[in-house]
The first five atom37 places (N, CA, C, CB, O) and aatype in JSON, in Angstrom:
{
  "aatype": [20, 20, 20, 20, 20, 20, 20, 20, 20, 20, 20, 20, 20, 20, 20, 20, 20, 20, 20, 20, 20, 20, 20, 20, 20, 20, 20, 20, 20, 20, 20, 20, 20, 20, 20, 20, 20, 20, 20, 20, 20, 20, 20, 20, 20, 20, 20, 20, 20, 20, 20, 20, 20, 20, 20, 20, 20],
  "atom_mask": [
    [1, 1, 1, 1, 1],
    [1, 1, 1, 1, 1],
    [1, 1, 1, 1, 1],
    [1, 1, 1, 1, 1],
    [1, 1, 1, 1, 1],
    [1, 1, 1, 1, 1],
    [1, 1, 1, 1, 1],
    [1, 1, 1, 1, 1],
    [1, 1, 1, 1, 1],
    [1, 1, 1, 1, 1],
    [1, 1, 1, 1, 1],
    [1, 1, 1, 1, 1],
    [1, 1, 1, 1, 1],
    [1, 1, 1, 1, 1],
    [1, 1, 1, 1, 1],
    [1, 1, 1, 1, 1],
    [1, 1, 1, 1, 1],
    [1, 1, 1, 1, 1],
    [1, 1, 1, 1, 1],
    [1, 1, 1, 1, 1],
    [1, 1, 1, 1, 1],
    [1, 1, 1, 1, 1],
    [1, 1, 1, 1, 1],
    [1, 1, 1, 1, 1],
    [1, 1, 1, 1, 1],
    [1, 1, 1, 1, 1],
    [1, 1, 1, 1, 1],
    [1, 1, 1, 1, 1],
    [1, 1, 1, 1, 1],
    [1, 1, 1, 1, 1],
    [1, 1, 1, 1, 1],
    [1, 1, 1, 1, 1],
    [1, 1, 1, 1, 1],
    [1, 1, 1, 1, 1],
    [1, 1, 1, 1, 1],
    [1, 1, 1, 1, 1],
    [1, 1, 1, 1, 1],
    [1, 1, 1, 1, 1],
    [1, 1, 1, 1, 1],
    [1, 1, 1, 1, 1],
    [1, 1, 1, 1, 1],
    [1, 1, 1, 1, 1],
    [1, 1, 1, 1, 1],
    [1, 1, 1, 1, 1],
    [1, 1, 1, 1, 1],
    [1, 1, 1, 1, 1],
    [1, 1, 1, 1, 1],
    [1, 1, 1, 1, 1],
    [1, 1, 1, 1, 1],
    [1, 1, 1, 1, 1],
    [1, 1, 1, 1, 1],
    [1, 1, 1, 1, 1],
    [1, 1, 1, 1, 1],
    [1, 1, 1, 1, 1],
    [1, 1, 1, 1, 1],
    [1, 1, 1, 1, 1],
    [1, 1, 1, 1, 1]
  ],
  "atom_positions": [
    [[121.24, -76.2, 64.2], [121.61, -76.19, 62.8], [122.69, -77.25, 62.59], [122.09, -74.77, 62.35], [123.67, -77.31, 63.34]],
    [[122.51, -78.06, 61.57], [123.5, -79.1, 61.29], [124.74, -78.48, 60.65], [122.89, -80.19, 60.36], [124.71, -77.33, 60.2]],
    [[125.8, -79.24, 60.62], [127.04, -78.74, 60.03], [126.88, -78.49, 58.53], [128.19, -79.72, 60.28], [127.48, -77.57, 57.98]],
    [[126.06, -79.32, 57.88], [125.81, -79.13, 56.45], [125.05, -77.83, 56.2], [125.03, -80.33, 55.88], [125.35, -77.1, 55.26]],
    [[124.06, -77.55, 57.04], [123.3, -76.3, 56.91], [124.19, -75.1, 57.19], [122.11, -76.31, 57.87], [124.08, -74.07, 56.51]],
    [[125.06, -75.22, 58.17], [125.99, -74.14, 58.5], [126.92, -73.86, 57.32], [126.81, -74.49, 59.75], [127.2, -72.7, 57.02]],
    [[127.4, -74.9, 56.67], [128.24, -74.72, 55.5], [127.49, -74.01, 54.38], [128.77, -76.07, 55.01], [128.06, -73.17, 53.68]],
    [[126.22, -74.35, 54.2], [125.4, -73.7, 53.18], [125.26, -72.22, 53.48], [124.02, -74.36, 53.09], [125.43, -71.39, 52.58]],
    [[124.96, -71.87, 54.72], [124.78, -70.47, 55.1], [126.09, -69.7, 54.92], [124.28, -70.35, 56.55], [126.09, -68.57, 54.43]],
    [[127.2, -70.3, 55.33], [128.5, -69.65, 55.16], [128.81, -69.42, 53.68], [129.61, -70.49, 55.81], [129.33, -68.37, 53.3]],
    [[128.49, -70.39, 52.86], [128.7, -70.27, 51.41], [127.83, -69.15, 50.84], [128.39, -71.61, 50.71], [128.29, -68.35, 50.03]],
    [[126.56, -69.1, 51.26], [125.65, -68.07, 50.78], [126.12, -66.68, 51.21], [124.23, -68.33, 51.31], [126.02, -65.73, 50.44]],
    [[126.64, -66.57, 52.43], [127.19, -65.29, 52.9], [128.36, -64.84, 52.02], [127.65, -65.4, 54.38], [128.47, -63.66, 51.68]],
    [[129.2, -65.77, 51.67], [130.33, -65.45, 50.79], [129.88, -64.98, 49.42], [131.24, -66.65, 50.64], [130.44, -64.03, 48.87]],
    [[128.87, -65.62, 48.87], [128.35, -65.24, 47.57], [127.72, -63.84, 47.61], [127.32, -66.26, 47.08], [127.95, -63.03, 46.72]],
    [[126.94, -63.58, 48.64], [126.29, -62.27, 48.75], [127.31, -61.16, 48.96], [125.28, -62.28, 49.9], [127.16, -60.07, 48.42]],
    [[128.34, -61.44, 49.74], [129.4, -60.45, 49.96], [130.11, -60.14, 48.64], [130.41, -60.96, 51.02], [130.41, -58.99, 48.34]],
    [[130.38, -61.19, 47.86], [131.04, -61.02, 46.57], [130.16, -60.22, 45.6], [131.37, -62.38, 45.96], [130.66, -59.33, 44.91]],
    [[128.87, -60.54, 45.55], [127.95, -59.84, 44.65], [127.82, -58.36, 45.03], [126.57, -60.51, 44.65], [127.75, -57.5, 44.16]],
    [[127.79, -58.08, 46.32], [127.72, -56.68, 46.77], [128.99, -55.95, 46.34], [127.55, -56.61, 48.32], [128.92, -54.82, 45.84]],
    [[130.13, -56.58, 46.53], [131.4, -55.98, 46.15], [131.44, -55.68, 44.65], [132.56, -56.9, 46.53], [131.87, -54.6, 44.23]],
    [[130.99, -56.64, 43.85], [130.95, -56.45, 42.4], [130.01, -55.32, 42.02], [130.52, -57.74, 41.7], [130.3, -54.53, 41.11]],
    [[128.88, -55.23, 42.69], [127.9, -54.18, 42.4], [128.48, -52.8, 42.7], [126.61, -54.4, 43.22], [128.29, -51.87, 41.92]],
    [[129.18, -52.67, 43.81], [129.77, -51.39, 44.19], [130.81, -50.97, 43.15], [130.42, -51.47, 45.6], [130.81, -49.82, 42.7]],
    [[131.68, -51.88, 42.78], [132.72, -51.57, 41.8], [132.13, -51.2, 40.44], [133.68, -52.75, 41.64], [132.57, -50.24, 39.8]],
    [[131.14, -51.96, 40.02], [130.52, -51.72, 38.71], [129.78, -50.39, 38.69], [129.56, -52.85, 38.36], [129.89, -49.63, 37.73]],
    [[129.02, -50.11, 39.73], [128.25, -48.88, 39.81], [129.16, -47.65, 39.74], [127.42, -48.84, 41.1], [128.81, -46.65, 39.12]],
    [[130.32, -47.74, 40.36], [131.26, -46.62, 40.37], [131.85, -46.36, 38.99], [132.37, -46.87, 41.36], [132.23, -45.23, 38.68]],
    [[131.94, -47.38, 38.17], [132.56, -47.24, 36.85], [131.59, -46.79, 35.76], [133.18, -48.54, 36.45], [132.01, -46.3, 34.72]],
    [[130.29, -46.95, 36.01], [129.3, -46.65, 34.97], [129.05, -45.16, 34.82], [128.01, -47.36, 35.28], [129.03, -44.42, 35.8]],
    [[128.87, -44.74, 33.57], [128.54, -43.35, 33.29], [127.04, -43.18, 33.06], [129.32, -42.86, 32.09], [126.52, -42.08, 33.24]],
    [[126.36, -44.22, 32.66], [124.92, -44.18, 32.45], [124.23, -44.12, 33.81], [124.43, -45.43, 31.63], [124.35, -45.04, 34.62]],
    [[123.52, -43.03, 34.06], [122.91, -42.79, 35.36], [121.84, -43.84, 35.69], [122.3, -41.39, 35.4], [121.78, -44.33, 36.82]],
    [[121.01, -44.18, 34.72], [119.95, -45.16, 34.95], [120.52, -46.53, 35.28], [119.03, -45.25, 33.73], [120.05, -47.21, 36.19]],
    [[121.53, -46.93, 34.53], [122.15, -48.23, 34.77], [122.88, -48.25, 36.11], [123.13, -48.58, 33.63], [122.82, -49.23, 36.85]],
    [[123.55, -47.18, 36.42], [124.25, -47.07, 37.71], [123.25, -47.14, 38.87], [125.05, -45.75, 37.78], [123.52, -47.76, 39.89]],
    [[122.11, -46.51, 38.69], [121.06, -46.54, 39.72], [120.53, -47.96, 39.9], [119.91, -45.59, 39.35], [120.32, -48.41, 41.03]],
    [[120.33, -48.66, 38.81], [119.86, -50.04, 38.88], [120.88, -50.93, 39.61], [119.61, -50.59, 37.46], [120.5, -51.76, 40.44]],
    [[122.14, -50.74, 39.3], [123.18, -51.54, 39.96], [123.21, -51.2, 41.46], [124.58, -51.27, 39.32], [123.47, -52.07, 42.29]],
    [[122.94, -49.94, 41.79], [122.85, -49.54, 43.2], [121.71, -50.27, 43.9], [122.65, -48.04, 43.31], [121.84, -50.66, 45.07]],
    [[120.59, -50.46, 43.21], [119.48, -51.22, 43.76], [119.87, -52.68, 43.99], [118.25, -51.14, 42.83], [119.49, -53.29, 44.99]],
    [[120.64, -53.22, 43.07], [121.12, -54.6, 43.24], [122.04, -54.71, 44.46], [121.85, -55.07, 41.97], [122.0, -55.69, 45.19]],
    [[122.86, -53.69, 44.64], [123.74, -53.66, 45.81], [122.91, -53.71, 47.1], [124.64, -52.39, 45.8], [123.24, -54.45, 48.03]],
    [[121.85, -52.93, 47.15], [120.98, -52.93, 48.33], [120.33, -54.29, 48.54], [119.9, -51.84, 48.2], [120.22, -54.77, 49.67]],
    [[119.9, -54.9, 47.46], [119.26, -56.21, 47.54], [120.24, -57.26, 48.09], [118.74, -56.65, 46.16], [119.87, -58.08, 48.94]],
    [[121.48, -57.23, 47.62], [122.47, -58.2, 48.1], [122.84, -57.92, 49.55], [123.72, -58.16, 47.22], [123.15, -58.85, 50.29]],
    [[122.82, -56.67, 49.95], [123.06, -56.33, 51.36], [121.95, -56.9, 52.23], [123.17, -54.8, 51.55], [122.21, -57.46, 53.29]],
    [[120.7, -56.76, 51.78], [119.57, -57.31, 52.52], [119.67, -58.83, 52.63], [118.25, -56.92, 51.83], [119.45, -59.39, 53.7]],
    [[120.01, -59.48, 51.53], [120.13, -60.94, 51.54], [121.27, -61.38, 52.47], [120.37, -61.47, 50.12], [121.13, -62.36, 53.19]],
    [[122.38, -60.66, 52.44], [123.51, -60.95, 53.32], [123.06, -60.89, 54.78], [124.67, -59.96, 53.06], [123.36, -61.78, 55.57]],
    [[122.34, -59.82, 55.12], [121.88, -59.65, 56.49], [120.89, -60.75, 56.9], [121.23, -58.28, 56.67], [120.91, -61.2, 58.05]],
    [[120.04, -61.18, 55.98], [119.09, -62.25, 56.29], [119.83, -63.56, 56.58], [118.1, -62.45, 55.13], [119.5, -64.27, 57.53]],
    [[120.83, -63.87, 55.75], [121.62, -65.07, 55.99], [122.39, -64.96, 57.3], [122.57, -65.33, 54.83], [122.51, -65.94, 58.04]],
    [[122.91, -63.8, 57.58], [123.68, -63.58, 58.81], [122.79, -63.79, 60.04], [124.29, -62.16, 58.83], [123.25, -64.31, 61.06]],
    [[121.55, -63.39, 59.94], [120.61, -63.56, 61.06], [120.26, -65.02, 61.33], [119.35, -62.78, 60.79], [119.75, -65.34, 62.4]],
    [[120.53, -65.89, 60.39], [120.3, -67.31, 60.6], [121.3, -67.92, 61.57], [120.34, -68.05, 59.28], [121.06, -68.97, 62.17]],
    [[122.43, -67.25, 61.71], [123.48, -67.81, 62.57], [123.27, -67.49, 64.01], [124.82, -67.31, 62.15], [124.07, -67.89, 64.85]]
  ]
}
C-alpha cells in the first residue's frame, strides 16, 4: 500500500469513527422510537464500514 493510500484509509477510519460517535449521541437524545431505531441502524453501518477499512491495514 502506498503512503497516499494509507493516508486515505486513515482519513476514512477517522470519518467513520466520528460518524459512529455522532450516531450514538444522537440516538440517545431522541424520543421518537422509529427515528432512534433508524439512527441505531446507521451506527451499525458505520461500525461495519470502520471494520472494513481497518481490515485493509
